[in-house]
C-alpha atoms as one frame of an Amber mdcrd trajectory, in Angstrom:
protein
  43.276 255.018 -61.611  42.996 256.110 -57.977  39.313 255.212 -57.980  40.100
 251.762 -59.322  42.756 251.197 -56.665  40.468 252.424 -53.923  37.696 250.083
 -55.022  40.091 247.130 -55.243  41.412 247.832 -51.746  37.894 248.111 -50.303
  36.967 244.784 -51.832  40.033 243.129 -50.286  39.340 244.659 -46.881  35.726
 243.479 -47.030  37.002 239.935 -47.530  38.859 240.147 -44.202  35.482 239.812
 -42.480  34.625 236.599 -44.335  33.813 233.455 -42.362  36.083 231.564 -44.771
  39.670 231.374 -43.566  40.853 230.785 -47.113  39.150 233.974 -48.311  40.658
 235.980 -45.447  44.089 234.506 -46.133  43.990 235.305 -49.843  42.868 238.868
 -49.159  45.583 239.365 -46.539  48.261 238.028 -48.882  47.190 240.526 -51.532
  47.131 243.403 -49.040  50.623 242.476 -47.915  51.918 242.637 -51.494  50.136
 245.923 -52.142  51.518 247.518 -48.978  54.995 246.313 -49.862  55.161 247.225
 -53.539  52.802 250.180 -53.953  53.357 253.269 -51.820  50.080 254.788 -53.011
  48.093 251.811 -51.740  49.178 252.159 -48.109  46.984 255.167 -47.263  44.113
 253.563 -49.157  44.396 250.424 -47.015  44.431 252.532 -43.868  41.466 254.655
 -44.994  39.458 251.480 -45.654  39.661 250.678 -41.906  41.731 247.598 -42.560
  44.143 248.005 -39.633  41.906 246.584 -36.830  40.968 243.626 -39.030  44.605
 242.953 -39.902  45.576 243.203 -36.231  42.863 240.715 -35.320  44.560 238.158
 -37.584  47.554 238.131 -35.222  45.481 236.033 -32.819  44.939 233.341 -35.420
  46.814 230.041 -34.893  47.408 229.869 -38.658  51.033 230.651 -39.511  50.234
 232.154 -42.905  47.701 234.570 -41.397  50.050 235.723 -38.648  52.970 236.151
 -41.033  51.023 238.154 -43.592  49.307 240.257 -40.921  52.522 241.265 -39.155
  54.288 241.949 -42.462  51.388 244.131 -43.616  51.366 246.123 -40.367  55.110
 246.635 -40.698  54.676 247.938 -44.243  51.853 250.255 -43.185  53.938 251.616
 -40.308  56.289 253.204 -42.836  53.811 255.970 -43.638  50.848 255.519 -41.271
  52.317 255.353 -37.770  49.707 257.658 -36.271  46.848 255.607 -37.659  48.303
 252.343 -36.342  48.727 253.843 -32.892  45.172 255.187 -32.855  43.600 251.959
 -34.128  41.933 249.857 -31.447  43.831 246.749 -30.367  46.966 247.124 -32.514
  49.481 247.295 -29.647  47.823 244.411 -27.812  47.866 242.334 -31.002  51.554
 243.086 -31.583  52.236 242.161 -27.958  50.503 238.820 -28.512  52.559 238.219
 -31.667  55.783 238.936 -29.772  54.933 236.506 -26.984  53.168 233.820 -29.030
  54.593 233.977 -32.554  53.501 231.273 -34.974  56.969 231.471 -36.575  60.277
 233.352 -36.179  59.197 235.636 -39.023  56.157 236.745 -37.016  58.346 237.694
 -34.033  60.732 239.553 -36.325  57.987 241.569 -38.032  56.239 242.359 -34.749
  59.474 243.622 -33.186  60.319 245.618 -36.317  56.850 247.222 -36.276  57.301
 248.237 -32.632  60.693 249.720 -33.520  59.119 251.640 -36.404  56.415 253.090
 -34.140  59.002 254.053 -31.518  60.725 256.306 -34.040  58.145 258.933 -33.080
  59.093 260.348 -29.696  55.507 260.934 -28.584  54.730 257.211 -28.883  57.544
 256.018 -26.611  55.756 256.527 -23.264  52.557 254.973 -24.662  54.300 251.841
 -25.923  56.501 251.683 -22.829  53.361 251.548 -20.695  52.582 248.162 -22.273
  54.559 245.843 -20.008  53.761 242.797 -22.150  55.499 244.390 -25.125  58.691
 244.974 -23.154  58.464 241.460 -21.722  57.996 239.982 -25.197  61.022 241.840
 -26.571  63.182 240.785 -23.614  62.104 237.156 -24.030  63.190 237.189 -27.683
  66.630 238.407 -26.590  66.793 235.930 -23.711  65.710 232.876 -25.690  68.741
 231.136 -27.175  66.515 229.607 -29.850  65.466 232.985 -31.262  66.492 233.747
 -34.841  69.286 236.301 -35.227  67.043 238.643 -37.227  64.367 238.497 -34.518
  66.949 239.281 -31.825  68.299 242.219 -33.822  64.855 243.740 -34.319  64.002
 243.165 -30.642  67.223 244.941 -29.620  66.426 247.862 -31.889  62.955 248.100
 -30.363  64.395 247.982 -26.827  66.808 250.757 -27.764  63.921 252.897 -28.975
  62.043 252.076 -25.764  65.014 253.116 -23.608  65.266 256.527 -25.295  62.362
 257.531 -23.074  63.961 257.660 -19.597  60.833 256.619 -17.686  60.711 253.327
 -19.612  64.104 252.199 -18.335  63.062 251.205 -14.811  60.359 248.946 -16.223
  62.884 247.392 -18.623  65.159 246.643 -15.663  62.262 245.182 -13.672  61.322
 242.865 -16.545  64.818 241.402 -16.841  66.321 243.362 -19.714  69.706 243.849
 -18.044  70.311 240.151 -17.390  69.163 239.202 -20.898  71.400 241.829 -22.510
  74.537 240.925 -20.574  73.915 237.226 -21.154  73.762 237.907 -24.890  76.970
 239.945 -24.792  78.850 237.232 -22.908  77.554 234.198 -24.796  76.982 235.432
 -28.365  79.873 235.972 -30.747  77.953 237.806 -33.487  79.426 241.302 -33.646
  76.290 243.016 -34.897  74.171 241.668 -32.044  76.766 242.628 -29.435  76.903
 246.143 -30.863  73.142 246.457 -30.616  72.972 244.910 -27.130  75.633 247.240
 -25.726  73.795 250.211 -27.230  70.726 249.288 -25.168  72.891 248.675 -22.075
  74.364 252.168 -22.444  70.875 253.682 -22.328  69.590 251.551 -19.447  72.749
 252.278 -17.428  71.435 255.803 -16.935  68.619 254.472 -14.755  69.074 254.373
 -10.966  67.292 251.022 -10.730  69.881 249.424 -13.011  72.868 249.559 -10.672
  71.945 246.708  -8.330  71.158 244.472 -11.310  74.417 245.495 -12.990  76.281
 244.301  -9.908  74.563 240.913  -9.926  75.282 240.498 -13.630  78.931 241.579
 -13.150  78.086 244.332 -15.602  81.011 246.633 -14.881  83.478 243.774 -15.331
  81.851 242.774 -18.626  81.944 246.350 -19.922  85.593 246.768 -18.914  86.445
 243.487 -20.629  84.925 244.825 -23.845  87.473 247.667 -23.769  90.356 245.211
 -23.688  91.869 245.033 -27.178  92.381 241.309 -26.664  88.617 240.757 -26.909
  88.557 242.093 -30.460  85.570 244.338 -29.763  84.459 246.621 -32.584  84.631
 250.410 -32.404  80.893 250.624 -31.786  81.015 248.099 -28.951  83.800 250.050
 -27.236  81.970 253.321 -27.739  78.812 251.846 -26.208  80.780 250.300 -23.323
  82.329 253.648 -22.443  78.933 255.364 -22.569  77.518 252.666 -20.284  80.401
 253.016 -17.815  80.077 256.803 -17.706  76.303 256.551 -17.195  76.832 253.944
 -14.453  79.322 256.182 -12.656  76.887 259.067 -12.909  74.114 256.977 -11.350
  76.075 254.758  -8.955  78.580 257.329  -7.782  81.656 256.334  -5.802  80.743
 252.649  -5.585  80.807 252.285  -9.367  83.841 254.527  -9.705  85.654 252.274
  -7.230  84.884 249.210  -9.362  86.140 250.997 -12.460  89.320 251.989 -10.655
  89.713 248.319  -9.753  89.655 247.604 -13.472  92.391 250.169 -13.986  94.592
 248.321 -11.528  94.069 245.187 -13.597  95.547 246.957 -16.598  92.524 248.393
 -18.407  93.063 252.096 -17.600  94.722 252.976 -20.898  91.867 251.626 -22.970
  89.234 253.376 -20.860  91.053 256.705 -20.788  91.737 256.538 -24.515  88.088
 255.912 -25.345  86.950 258.572 -22.899  88.996 261.120 -24.877  87.834 260.138
 -28.363  84.616 262.098 -28.527  82.145 259.903 -26.637  79.991 262.501 -24.934
  79.047 261.810 -21.347  75.897 259.771 -20.968  75.182 259.345 -24.676  75.228
 256.410 -27.028  74.932 257.045 -30.763  74.326 253.745 -32.493  71.124 254.583
 -34.384  69.400 257.560 -35.882  65.630 257.629 -36.181
């Protein structure tokens, strides 16, 4: 049975090199279904050297090719992260899909694949070195026309990126802080605000973030989230407290003074209460890899 599967996979992969777009599309559609529904087929697809050919399809202007290619890479990332990372051109292709998606589904799958790869700690500095990937993720968050699912996967990827401290300065430089606070202020979807504040809590531990926080009125926004009148969820408040504590740690007395100003406006009870409820200094705990 394994021999039959292996032969079938090799035949499909060989079709990815066809000059016929229809042949390539049909083969890619079948590989997507195999990688989704058959766990045993994933390593066979990888061993057949399909990954570079699949990644190459992300540059195609055809929607169906991009969608099936990104979905297949996402499926393969479940069990073959190391192979994807070592395959030539995969990160660049995913970066292209993030910045030039043929459809919202392409952006979603590309962001989700990046998030999947970031679950391995050793990959975080490598992926974080790709500025275009960070830029593409930030643009998905910034763009008001982005689909909610795409934004959520982009936020999850940015969170994974921020777990490596040296990536945070680059995230700040590429506009992540402004995009995140804009989402928190303008978007009413609780799940997205929870995810955005989780990323903010991580980035707040970066020295470069403080000046941008000031311009974005970040401390005021975070203090507002602790006000019971805003109806913030438990996770949002937990993330806001982590962000405030990280900001105080980085910004020192200047940040502490702003927070004390919030106390005088009547927010001290909420902040003190949340500080005592088990949120450990400098940590946010929204996801587990």
